[in-house]
Backbone as a ProteinNet text record, in pm:
[ID]
protein_1_A
[PRIMARY]
MSEKIETGSILTGKVTGIQPYGAFVALGENTQGLVHISEITHGYVKDINDHLKVGDEVKVKVLSVDEEAGKIGLSIRATEEAPAQQAAKPVKKPRKRQAAAIVPDAEGMQGFNTLKDKLQEWIDQSQREEIKK
[TERTIARY]
5435.7	5561.8	5524.8	5536.6	5504.3	5614.9	5711.1	5877.3	5921.6	5981.6	6026.2	6158.6	6192.7	6318.9	6372.2	6475.2	6544.6	6648	6638.9	6757.6	6887.7	6999.9	7108.5	7128.3	7041.7	7056.5	7086.7	7208.3	7263.7	7190.7	7140.6	7078	7112.6	7067.6	7101.3	6975.9	6987.2	6903.8	6918.8	6802.2	6850	6778.3	6893.7	6847.7	6725.9	6631.8	6492.3	6484.2	6530.1	6513.9	6625.6	6640.1	6764.7	6692.9	6707.4	6654.9	6757.8	6768.6	6884.5	6913.4	6832.8	6846.5	6891.6	6884.8	6902.8	6843.2	6881.5	6873.4	6770.2	6629.3	6577.3	6585.5	6590.2	6633.6	6534.7	6488.3	6386.7	6490.2	6412.4	6460	6379.4	6260.2	6196.4	6072.9	5995.1	5875	5786	5775.6	5686.1	5757.6	5882.5	5942.3	6059.8	6075.5	6162.1	6198.3	6342.2	6395.3	6452.1	6519	6609.2	6726.4	6829	6955	6990	6988.5	7023.1	7174.7	7178.2	7294.2	7403.3	7407.4	7514.7	7558.7	7473.3	7500	7534.2	7539.3	7614.6	7751.5	7845.7	7956	8043.1	8144.4	8245.6	8300.8	8295.8	8322.6	8204.5	8235.6	8123	8075	7932.9	7879.2	7831.8	7851.7	7781	7655.7	7684.4	7603.8	7581.6	7469.9	7457.4	7460.2	7420.4	7465.5	7587.4	7691.4	7825.1	7853	7782.8	7824.3	7708.5	7572	7466.5	7382.9	7335	7228.5	7115.5	7027.7	6910	6922.4	6887.9	6933	7035.5	7132.9	7266.7	7201.8	7251.4	7245.1	7352	7297	7362.5	7369.4	7455.1	7441.2	7413.3	7341.1	7274	7280.3	7287.1	7265.9	7139.2	7035.2	6932.9	6962.9	6926.5	6958	6834.4	6716.8	6588.7	6496.5	6371.3	6260.2	6133.4	6057.4	5929	5813.1	5747.6	5656.5	5516.5	5486.6	5356.7	5368	5481.6	5516.8	5548.7	5602.3	5648.6	5783.6	5851.2	5979.9	6126.3	6194.2	6313.9	6438.9	6524.1	6651.4	6763.9	6841.4	6931.4	7083.8	7166.2	7293.4	7373.5	7452.6	7558.9	7704.6	7722.4	7849.5	7895.1	7774.7	7787.9	7853.4	7835.1	7869.7	8020.5	8071.8	8217.4	8317	8432.3	8535.9	8554.9	8600.1	8626.4	8765.5	8775.5	8916.5	9008.6	9130.7	9260.8	9279	9302.8	9325.2	9407.3	9383.4	9501.7	9622.4	9742.8	9850.9	9909.7	10028.6	10079.9	10051.4	9921.2	9882.1	9932.2	10009	10040.6	9927.7	9907.3	9809	9889.4	9808.1	9838.4	9819.6	9944.5	9915.3	9888.4	9816.6	9764.3	9861.2	9866.8	9978.5	9957.5	10058.4	10062.1	10043.6	9942.8	9925.4	9971	10060.4	10139.3	10038.8	10034.5	9935.1	10000.4	9912	9937	9978.5	10080.6	10155.8	10050.9	10033.9	9981.2	10070	10065.7	10176.9	10108.1	10156.8	10097.6	10124.3	10013.1	10060.1	10101.4	10093.1	10142.8	10067	9979.3	9893	9902.2	9980.9	9989.3	9872.6	9788.8	9657.1	9705.3	9635.3	9684.6	9527.5	9569.7	9451.2	9455.6	9352.6	9352.1	9265.2	9314	9250.8	9213.9	9089.4	9036.9	9132.3	9121.6	9172.9	9167.5	9047.5	9021.9	9083.6	9099.2	9168.9	9324.7	9373.1	9508	9582.7	9486.8	9492.7	9589.6	9511.6	9601.9	9729.5	9759.9	9885.6	9988.4	9927.7	10023.5	10050.5	9955.5	9994.2	10086	10068.5	10187.9	10335.5	10338.2	10451.1	10515.9	10419.4	10460.1	10534.9	10495.5	10546	10646.3	10689.9	10783	10924.8	10876.1	10981.5	11019.1	10929.6	10968.2	11022.8	11019.9	11103.6	11232.6	11276.7	11414.9	11501.4	11421	11514	11554.5
-5656.5	-5665.7	-5722.9	-5635.3	-5705.1	-5770.2	-5701.5	-5766.6	-5894.4	-5994.5	-6105.9	-6086.5	-6039.3	-6041.6	-6145.6	-6197.2	-6319.8	-6303.2	-6356.4	-6367.8	-6398	-6329	-6318.1	-6277.5	-6199.9	-6131.8	-5982.3	-5949.1	-5790.9	-5716.2	-5602.3	-5479.9	-5344.3	-5262.7	-5137.6	-5064.7	-4964.6	-4890	-4749.3	-4673.3	-4562.2	-4537.3	-4433.7	-4437.9	-4342.1	-4362.2	-4271.1	-4213.8	-4293.5	-4222	-4277	-4199	-4222	-4243.2	-4340.7	-4328.5	-4379.5	-4359.4	-4366.9	-4521	-4617.1	-4751.2	-4777.6	-4714.5	-4797.3	-4688.6	-4728.4	-4661.1	-4736.3	-4664.4	-4732.5	-4693.3	-4820.4	-4804.2	-4861.3	-4758.6	-4815.5	-4912.9	-5007.9	-5102.9	-5121.5	-5071.2	-5015	-4950.7	-4925.2	-4827.3	-4860.4	-4981.1	-5024.9	-5084.1	-5119.9	-5188.8	-5123.7	-5134.9	-5084.8	-5180.6	-5167.6	-5243.6	-5191.8	-5208.8	-5166.2	-5222.8	-5132.6	-5173	-5134.1	-5234.6	-5176.1	-5118.8	-5027.3	-4978.4	-5055	-5188.4	-5295.7	-5316.6	-5325.8	-5365.3	-5254.9	-5122.7	-5003	-5029.3	-5030	-5062.1	-5171.3	-5194.5	-5287.5	-5166.4	-5226.6	-5150.5	-5075.4	-5012.3	-4944.9	-4825.1	-4798.5	-4685.6	-4624.3	-4491.1	-4415.8	-4340.9	-4276.8	-4184.7	-4235.8	-4281.8	-4331.1	-4191	-4085.8	-3982.2	-3941.9	-3997.4	-3998.3	-4073.8	-4165.5	-4265.6	-4264.4	-4218.3	-4204	-4086.4	-4049.4	-3934.7	-3969	-3889.3	-3950.7	-3890.6	-4008.8	-3988.8	-4052	-4121.8	-4172.1	-4339.6	-4363.9	-4497	-4569.1	-4698.3	-4798.5	-4928.9	-5007.1	-5165	-5232.6	-5286.4	-5409.9	-5541.2	-5618.9	-5745.5	-5784.4	-5858	-5869.4	-6003	-5979.8	-6063.5	-6156.4	-6070.7	-6152.4	-6101.1	-6162.9	-6130.6	-6204.4	-6113.1	-6133.1	-6113.9	-6194	-6142.1	-6095.9	-6166.9	-6164.9	-6009.6	-5969.8	-5857.4	-5746.6	-5773.5	-5660.8	-5620	-5667.8	-5636.1	-5688.4	-5623.2	-5689.9	-5656.4	-5734.2	-5671.9	-5685.1	-5580.9	-5529	-5520.6	-5526.8	-5524.1	-5442.2	-5321.9	-5242	-5317.9	-5347.5	-5428.1	-5541.9	-5623.7	-5756.1	-5756.8	-5612.3	-5614.5	-5549.8	-5513.8	-5457.3	-5589.6	-5560	-5627.5	-5594.5	-5708.1	-5652.1	-5589.2	-5493.5	-5421.5	-5539.2	-5510.5	-5575	-5574.1	-5663.2	-5673.9	-5529.9	-5468.2	-5364.7	-5404.2	-5395.9	-5429.4	-5359.2	-5398	-5353.3	-5302.9	-5352.6	-5352.2	-5476.6	-5481.1	-5593.3	-5636	-5794.3	-5846.8	-5828.8	-5768.3	-5773.7	-5901.1	-5948.3	-6072.2	-6050.1	-6120.5	-6103	-6095.9	-5998.1	-6005.2	-6121	-6169.6	-6288.4	-6188.1	-6261.9	-6221.3	-6314.6	-6276.4	-6293.8	-6362.7	-6488.5	-6504.9	-6470	-6431.2	-6377.9	-6513.9	-6451	-6577.1	-6609.1	-6711.4	-6740.2	-6777.7	-6710.6	-6722.8	-6738.1	-6853.9	-6910.4	-6797.9	-6762.1	-6685.5	-6736.9	-6666.6	-6705.4	-6853.3	-6862.9	-6998.2	-7107.3	-7070.3	-7168.4	-7181.6	-7111	-7092.1	-7024.7	-7104.7	-7031.9	-6962.6	-6864.8	-6798.3	-6642.4	-6576.2	-6452.5	-6417	-6264.4	-6235.4	-6090.2	-6047.4	-5916.7	-5822.6	-5680.1	-5567.3	-5551.1	-5566.6	-5560.1	-5636.5	-5786.8	-5875	-5808.8	-5795	-5738.4	-5631.8	-5547.7	-5395.6	-5395	-5458.9	-5484.7	-5520.9	-5621.8	-5725.1	-5581.2	-5496.6	-5408.1	-5274.5	-5250.3	-5143.8	-5182.3	-5311.9	-5384.6	-5388.8	-5418.1	-5434.2	-5307.6	-5208	-5091.1	-4996	-5046.8	-4988	-5053.6	-5201.7	-5254.3	-5188.9	-5164.5	-5119.1	-4989.9	-4898.6	-4766.2	-4752.4	-4868.7	-4888.1	-4923.2	-5015.6	-5041.9	-4940.5	-4844.1	-4734.8	-4638
-10309.8	-10374.1	-10507.5	-10613	-10744.2	-10825.2	-10768.5	-10819.9	-10764.5	-10824.8	-10746.5	-10715.3	-10560.2	-10515.5	-10421.1	-10464.6	-10402.5	-10319.7	-10207.9	-10116.5	-10177.2	-10134	-10190.9	-10331.5	-10413	-10515	-10489.6	-10571.5	-10566.8	-10682.6	-10613.2	-10674.6	-10650.5	-10731.7	-10710.6	-10680.9	-10599.6	-10551.8	-10499.4	-10437.6	-10429.7	-10295	-10174.9	-10054.2	-10058.3	-9990	-9985.9	-9861.3	-9741.8	-9598.6	-9503.3	-9428.3	-9298.7	-9165.7	-9103.1	-8943.1	-8896.8	-8755	-8669.4	-8661.2	-8678.4	-8706	-8852.6	-8945.1	-9082.2	-9187.5	-9321.8	-9449.4	-9494.8	-9545	-9654.1	-9776.6	-9879.5	-10008.2	-10093.9	-10201.7	-10281.7	-10403.3	-10408	-10515.1	-10660.8	-10647.5	-10770.4	-10740.9	-10820.9	-10785.7	-10662.9	-10659.3	-10539.3	-10424.9	-10470.6	-10365.2	-10285.6	-10150.4	-10055.2	-9947.4	-9909.2	-9821.1	-9719.2	-9621.9	-9505.9	-9496.5	-9503.4	-9452.1	-9313.3	-9227.4	-9074.1	-9069.3	-8979.8	-8948.7	-8937.4	-8878.3	-8880.9	-9005.8	-9125	-9242.7	-9357.9	-9312.9	-9390	-9439.9	-9343.9	-9408.7	-9281.2	-9325.8	-9244.2	-9119.1	-8982.2	-8881.7	-8814.1	-8720.3	-8637.3	-8712	-8712.8	-8780.2	-8658.4	-8619.4	-8503.4	-8569.5	-8686.3	-8739.5	-8904.8	-8926.7	-9070.5	-9184	-9144.7	-9202.5	-9249.3	-9186.4	-9217.5	-9345.2	-9369.1	-9474.4	-9622.4	-9558.4	-9689.7	-9651.2	-9770	-9770.7	-9877.1	-9851	-9900.3	-10082	-10154.4	-10306.9	-10345.2	-10268.4	-10285.9	-10366.1	-10459.8	-10529.9	-10476.3	-10419.1	-10343.9	-10389.9	-10411.1	-10453.1	-10297	-10324.8	-10182.3	-10221.1	-10104.6	-10111.9	-10038.8	-10093.8	-10034	-9933.7	-9804	-9676.2	-9670.8	-9667.1	-9601.2	-9688.3	-9726.6	-9781.6	-9674.6	-9634	-9564	-9661.7	-9727.1	-9818	-9724.4	-9634.3	-9550.1	-9495.1	-9430.8	-9346.3	-9477.4	-9578.4	-9690.1	-9661.8	-9592.7	-9555.3	-9621.7	-9648.2	-9706	-9654.1	-9626.2	-9527	-9632.5	-9635.4	-9708.2	-9651.9	-9734.8	-9687.9	-9772.1	-9730.5	-9835.4	-9803.6	-9693.5	-9652	-9734.2	-9748.4	-9818.5	-9951.1	-9992	-10144.1	-10151.6	-10041.5	-10041.7	-9968.9	-10034.9	-9972.2	-9821.9	-9760.5	-9614.2	-9606.3	-9543	-9532.6	-9465	-9515.1	-9439.6	-9307.6	-9235.5	-9090.5	-9055.8	-8935.7	-8878.3	-8838.9	-8905.1	-8889.5	-8750.7	-8738.3	-8624.6	-8501.2	-8448.4	-8325.3	-8275.4	-8165.5	-8084.2	-8022.1	-8009.5	-7933.9	-7784	-7659.4	-7542	-7460.2	-7400.5	-7340.9	-7200.5	-7158	-6993	-6920.5	-6825	-6714.8	-6620.2	-6564.8	-6504.2	-6332.1	-6292.3	-6123.4	-6037.4	-5940	-5847.3	-5748	-5700.6	-5601.7	-5463.6	-5371.4	-5252.7	-5166.8	-5073.3	-5000.3	-4875.9	-4834.9	-4715.3	-4617.6	-4499.4	-4433.6	-4270.4	-4220.1	-4088.4	-3997.7	-3890.2	-3794.6	-3683.3	-3551.9	-3438	-3394.9	-3411.2	-3361.2	-3471.5	-3593.3	-3705	-3789.7	-3779.8	-3867	-3992.5	-4097.3	-4249.3	-4264.2	-4382.3	-4416.9	-4436.7	-4459.6	-4451.3	-4346.1	-4288.6	-4176.9	-4222.8	-4157.1	-4178.2	-4118.6	-4189.9	-4119.3	-3954	-3938.2	-3786.3	-3713.7	-3732.4	-3665.4	-3685.4	-3779.1	-3800.6	-3751.9	-3713.1	-3672.2	-3531.2	-3442.9	-3296.3	-3337.9	-3419.6	-3417.3	-3468.4	-3579.7	-3654.8	-3546.2	-3481.1	-3357.6	-3300.6	-3218.5	-3157.4	-3197.4	-3310.8	-3396.8	-3431.4	-3462	-3475.5	-3364.8	-3239	-3099.7	-3081.8	-3110.8	-3043.4	-3146.8	-3275.7	-3365.5	-3320	-3267.6	-3199.9	-3075.4	-3007.5	-2857.6	-2915	-3014.6	-3060.8	-3087.8	-3159.4	-3224	-3101.3
[MASK]
+++++++++++++++++++++++++++++++++++++++++++++++++++++++++++++++++++++++++++++++++++++++++++++++++++++++++++++++++++++++++++++++++++++

């Protein structure tokens, strides 16, 4: 990297390549950085090609410079104003769940019974109701 690029500076570059994970931007003849997909724009980006194409001139902010590895992290979204919050979407309140009642059974025990334990009781109860009719 012949030119001195500092973290935080805002530069203009040209998109030289697009990959599924980000876009490469030339900042000079011998200097290139990467705009990660999460730094393309505010909001979710499914496909970078919907936002950029090779040859586009873009304004980028330098997020990081690793001179040893020769890598520069860039952001397009850091140069744009964040969109206003989406209005008119009401916040959903969590539903209140009614607790299950613990009813003592014939022996005075409390708690939950398994279906297997309750099955015979329900059969007997159903048969008693049929007899009453």
